[in-house]
A tleap script that builds the chain and sets N, CA, C and O, in Angstrom:
source leaprc.protein.ff14SB
mol = sequence {
  NMET ILE GLY TRP ILE LEU THR LEU LEU VAL
  VAL ALA ALA ILE ALA GLY LEU LEU GLY MET
  HIE ARG VAL GLN GLY ALA ALA LEU THR ALA
  ALA LYS TRP LEU ALA ILE ILE VAL LEU ILE
  LEU PHE LEU LEU VAL LEU PHE GLY ILE ILE
  ALA LEU CVAL
}
set mol.1.N position { 0.817 -1.189 0.000 }
set mol.1.CA position { 0.000 0.000 0.000 }
set mol.1.C position { 0.865 1.260 0.000 }
set mol.1.O position { 0.493 2.283 -0.576 }
set mol.2.N position { 2.025 1.169 0.655 }
set mol.2.CA position { 2.930 2.315 0.666 }
set mol.2.C position { 3.421 2.599 -0.762 }
set mol.2.O position { 3.602 3.753 -1.149 }
set mol.3.N position { 3.629 1.536 -1.527 }
set mol.3.CA position { 4.040 1.697 -2.927 }
set mol.3.C position { 2.983 2.418 -3.745 }
set mol.3.O position { 3.306 3.237 -4.605 }
set mol.4.N position { 1.717 2.115 -3.475 }
set mol.4.CA position { 0.632 2.790 -4.167 }
set mol.4.C position { 0.624 4.282 -3.833 }
set mol.4.O position { 0.429 5.126 -4.708 }
set mol.5.N position { 0.838 4.589 -2.562 }
set mol.5.CA position { 0.846 5.989 -2.139 }
set mol.5.C position { 1.962 6.753 -2.851 }
set mol.5.O position { 1.746 7.848 -3.369 }
set mol.6.N position { 3.157 6.160 -2.868 }
set mol.6.CA position { 4.283 6.822 -3.538 }
set mol.6.C position { 4.033 6.971 -5.031 }
set mol.6.O position { 4.370 8.000 -5.617 }
set mol.7.N position { 3.444 5.951 -5.651 }
set mol.7.CA position { 3.125 6.028 -7.081 }
set mol.7.C position { 2.129 7.152 -7.350 }
set mol.7.O position { 2.295 7.916 -8.301 }
set mol.8.N position { 1.108 7.252 -6.526 }
set mol.8.CA position { 0.114 8.311 -6.712 }
set mol.8.C position { 0.724 9.694 -6.494 }
set mol.8.O position { 0.348 10.648 -7.176 }
set mol.9.N position { 1.661 9.813 -5.551 }
set mol.9.CA position { 2.314 11.098 -5.340 }
set mol.9.C position { 3.180 11.486 -6.538 }
set mol.9.O position { 3.254 12.659 -6.902 }
set mol.10.N position { 3.832 10.503 -7.145 }
set mol.10.CA position { 4.627 10.782 -8.350 }
set mol.10.C position { 3.718 11.190 -9.499 }
set mol.10.O position { 4.022 12.131 -10.233 }
set mol.11.N position { 2.603 10.486 -9.657 }
set mol.11.CA position { 1.636 10.843 -10.705 }
set mol.11.C position { 1.123 12.263 -10.488 }
set mol.11.O position { 0.994 13.036 -11.438 }
set mol.12.N position { 0.830 12.602 -9.234 }
set mol.12.CA position { 0.335 13.948 -8.932 }
set mol.12.C position { 1.390 15.002 -9.237 }
set mol.12.O position { 1.064 16.072 -9.751 }
set mol.13.N position { 2.644 14.715 -8.930 }
set mol.13.CA position { 3.711 15.677 -9.201 }
set mol.13.C position { 3.887 15.886 -10.703 }
set mol.13.O position { 4.033 17.020 -11.158 }
set mol.14.N position { 3.873 14.811 -11.467 }
set mol.14.CA position { 4.033 14.925 -12.915 }
set mol.14.C position { 2.832 15.637 -13.528 }
set mol.14.O position { 2.989 16.484 -14.408 }
set mol.15.N position { 1.635 15.294 -13.064 }
set mol.15.CA position { 0.431 15.952 -13.581 }
set mol.15.C position { 0.441 17.440 -13.245 }
set mol.15.O position { 0.004 18.263 -14.049 }
set mol.16.N position { 0.935 17.784 -12.066 }
set mol.16.CA position { 1.022 19.200 -11.699 }
set mol.16.C position { 1.987 19.959 -12.586 }
set mol.16.O position { 1.722 21.097 -12.973 }
set mol.17.N position { 3.112 19.328 -12.910 }
set mol.17.CA position { 4.079 19.975 -13.797 }
set mol.17.C position { 3.541 20.148 -15.211 }
set mol.17.O position { 3.888 21.110 -15.897 }
set mol.18.N position { 2.694 19.219 -15.647 }
set mol.18.CA position { 2.140 19.279 -17.000 }
set mol.18.C position { 0.839 20.082 -17.073 }
set mol.18.O position { 0.281 20.258 -18.156 }
set mol.19.N position { 0.360 20.565 -15.940 }
set mol.19.CA position { -0.837 21.402 -15.922 }
set mol.19.C position { -2.147 20.635 -15.911 }
set mol.19.O position { -3.198 21.208 -16.198 }
set mol.20.N position { -2.106 19.362 -15.588 }
set mol.20.CA position { -3.330 18.548 -15.519 }
set mol.20.C position { -3.843 18.571 -14.082 }
set mol.20.O position { -3.590 17.650 -13.306 }
set mol.21.N position { -4.559 19.625 -13.744 }
set mol.21.CA position { -4.918 19.855 -12.347 }
set mol.21.C position { -5.973 18.885 -11.825 }
set mol.21.O position { -5.974 18.555 -10.639 }
set mol.22.N position { -6.862 18.430 -12.689 }
set mol.22.CA position { -7.862 17.459 -12.223 }
set mol.22.C position { -7.221 16.124 -11.904 }
set mol.22.O position { -7.571 15.488 -10.910 }
set mol.23.N position { -6.289 15.695 -12.733 }
set mol.23.CA position { -5.574 14.439 -12.477 }
set mol.23.C position { -4.744 14.581 -11.216 }
set mol.23.O position { -4.682 13.661 -10.401 }
set mol.24.N position { -4.106 15.728 -11.055 }
set mol.24.CA position { -3.295 15.975 -9.867 }
set mol.24.C position { -4.159 15.907 -8.607 }
set mol.24.O position { -3.773 15.276 -7.623 }
set mol.25.N position { -5.298 16.541 -8.634 }
set mol.25.CA position { -6.190 16.529 -7.472 }
set mol.25.C position { -6.697 15.140 -7.149 }
set mol.25.O position { -6.773 14.757 -5.981 }
set mol.26.N position { -7.048 14.379 -8.184 }
set mol.26.CA position { -7.540 13.019 -7.959 }
set mol.26.C position { -6.442 12.137 -7.372 }
set mol.26.O position { -6.697 11.355 -6.456 }
set mol.27.N position { -5.235 12.257 -7.888 }
set mol.27.CA position { -4.127 11.443 -7.391 }
set mol.27.C position { -3.783 11.819 -5.951 }
set mol.27.O position { -3.522 10.941 -5.128 }
set mol.28.N position { -3.780 13.107 -5.642 }
set mol.28.CA position { -3.489 13.529 -4.277 }
set mol.28.C position { -4.565 13.082 -3.298 }
set mol.28.O position { -4.262 12.684 -2.173 }
set mol.29.N position { -5.822 13.146 -3.727 }
set mol.29.CA position { -6.913 12.698 -2.865 }
set mol.29.C position { -6.804 11.200 -2.589 }
set mol.29.O position { -6.970 10.761 -1.451 }
set mol.30.N position { -6.529 10.427 -3.623 }
set mol.30.CA position { -6.385 8.979 -3.448 }
set mol.30.C position { -5.195 8.663 -2.540 }
set mol.30.O position { -5.286 7.784 -1.683 }
set mol.31.N position { -4.081 9.375 -2.726 }
set mol.31.CA position { -2.900 9.152 -1.884 }
set mol.31.C position { -3.204 9.508 -0.430 }
set mol.31.O position { -2.762 8.817 0.488 }
set mol.32.N position { -3.952 10.577 -0.226 }
set mol.32.CA position { -4.298 10.987 1.132 }
set mol.32.C position { -5.175 9.938 1.821 }
set mol.32.O position { -4.938 9.606 2.983 }
set mol.33.N position { -6.176 9.416 1.124 }
set mol.33.CA position { -7.049 8.410 1.708 }
set mol.33.C position { -6.294 7.122 1.996 }
set mol.33.O position { -6.513 6.493 3.031 }
set mol.34.N position { -5.409 6.725 1.092 }
set mol.34.CA position { -4.618 5.520 1.347 }
set mol.34.C position { -3.691 5.713 2.546 }
set mol.34.O position { -3.492 4.786 3.332 }
set mol.35.N position { -3.127 6.905 2.689 }
set mol.35.CA position { -2.260 7.180 3.837 }
set mol.35.C position { -3.053 7.111 5.142 }
set mol.35.O position { -2.544 6.619 6.150 }
set mol.36.N position { -4.273 7.593 5.131 }
set mol.36.CA position { -5.122 7.527 6.323 }
set mol.36.C position { -5.437 6.074 6.666 }
set mol.36.O position { -5.402 5.690 7.835 }
set mol.37.N position { -5.746 5.266 5.653 }
set mol.37.CA position { -6.042 3.852 5.886 }
set mol.37.C position { -4.828 3.133 6.454 }
set mol.37.O position { -4.952 2.338 7.385 }
set mol.38.N position { -3.646 3.413 5.891 }
set mol.38.CA position { -2.417 2.785 6.384 }
set mol.38.C position { -2.157 3.194 7.828 }
set mol.38.O position { -1.771 2.357 8.643 }
set mol.39.N position { -2.360 4.459 8.155 }
set mol.39.CA position { -2.145 4.924 9.524 }
set mol.39.C position { -3.104 4.257 10.507 }
set mol.39.O position { -2.701 3.865 11.602 }
set mol.40.N position { -4.360 4.129 10.120 }
set mol.40.CA position { -5.337 3.485 10.992 }
set mol.40.C position { -4.986 2.015 11.199 }
set mol.40.O position { -5.039 1.519 12.324 }
set mol.41.N position { -4.628 1.315 10.123 }
set mol.41.CA position { -4.245 -0.086 10.258 }
set mol.41.C position { -3.004 -0.239 11.124 }
set mol.41.O position { -2.929 -1.158 11.940 }
set mol.42.N position { -2.031 0.651 10.958 }
set mol.42.CA position { -0.824 0.605 11.777 }
set mol.42.C position { -1.158 0.778 13.255 }
set mol.42.O position { -0.636 0.046 14.097 }
set mol.43.N position { -2.013 1.729 13.574 }
set mol.43.CA position { -2.385 1.952 14.974 }
set mol.43.C position { -3.157 0.775 15.552 }
set mol.43.O position { -2.972 0.425 16.718 }
set mol.44.N position { -4.023 0.160 14.746 }
set mol.44.CA position { -4.766 -1.004 15.229 }
set mol.44.C position { -3.826 -2.164 15.522 }
set mol.44.O position { -4.008 -2.868 16.516 }
set mol.45.N position { -2.835 -2.374 14.681 }
set mol.45.CA position { -1.864 -3.430 14.925 }
set mol.45.C position { -0.985 -3.072 16.114 }
set mol.45.O position { -0.666 -3.935 16.931 }
set mol.46.N position { -0.595 -1.817 16.217 }
set mol.46.CA position { 0.270 -1.376 17.307 }
set mol.46.C position { -0.384 -1.604 18.670 }
set mol.46.O position { 0.277 -2.047 19.609 }
set mol.47.N position { -1.660 -1.307 18.779 }
set mol.47.CA position { -2.358 -1.464 20.053 }
set mol.47.C position { -2.927 -2.859 20.248 }
set mol.47.O position { -3.593 -3.114 21.252 }
set mol.48.N position { -2.684 -3.757 19.324 }
set mol.48.CA position { -3.092 -5.133 19.470 }
set mol.48.C position { -4.562 -5.404 19.251 }
set mol.48.O position { -5.062 -6.454 19.653 }
set mol.49.N position { -5.253 -4.496 18.633 }
set mol.49.CA position { -6.677 -4.692 18.379 }
set mol.49.C position { -6.878 -5.726 17.280 }
set mol.49.O position { -7.795 -6.544 17.350 }
set mol.50.N position { -6.019 -5.690 16.266 }
set mol.50.CA position { -6.024 -6.735 15.249 }
set mol.50.C position { -4.618 -7.319 15.188 }
set mol.50.O position { -3.635 -6.645 15.497 }
set mol.51.N position { -4.543 -8.556 14.793 }
set mol.51.CA position { -3.252 -9.228 14.712 }
set mol.51.C position { -3.029 -9.697 13.279 }
set mol.51.O position { -3.918 -10.285 12.662 }
set mol.52.N position { -1.851 -9.436 12.767 }
set mol.52.CA position { -1.495 -9.917 11.447 }
set mol.52.C position { -0.649 -11.172 11.614 }
set mol.52.O position { 0.348 -11.180 12.336 }
set mol.53.N position { -1.064 -12.217 10.941 }
set mol.53.CA position { -0.349 -13.500 11.072 }
set mol.53.C position { 0.693 -13.618 9.986 }
set mol.53.O position { 1.404 -14.621 9.918 }
savepdb mol mol.pdb
quit
């Protein structure tokens, strides 16, 4: 999932340089939501609420 976030950030940076603002906004929004999901999952694992086998 971290790879997806980095890929979306690169896409957003390239789209911003090329002036594709809608693509940039969509990529940044998707990266932000994935980062939030990763953070929540990390905290759940950290506090032992869920266990990854």
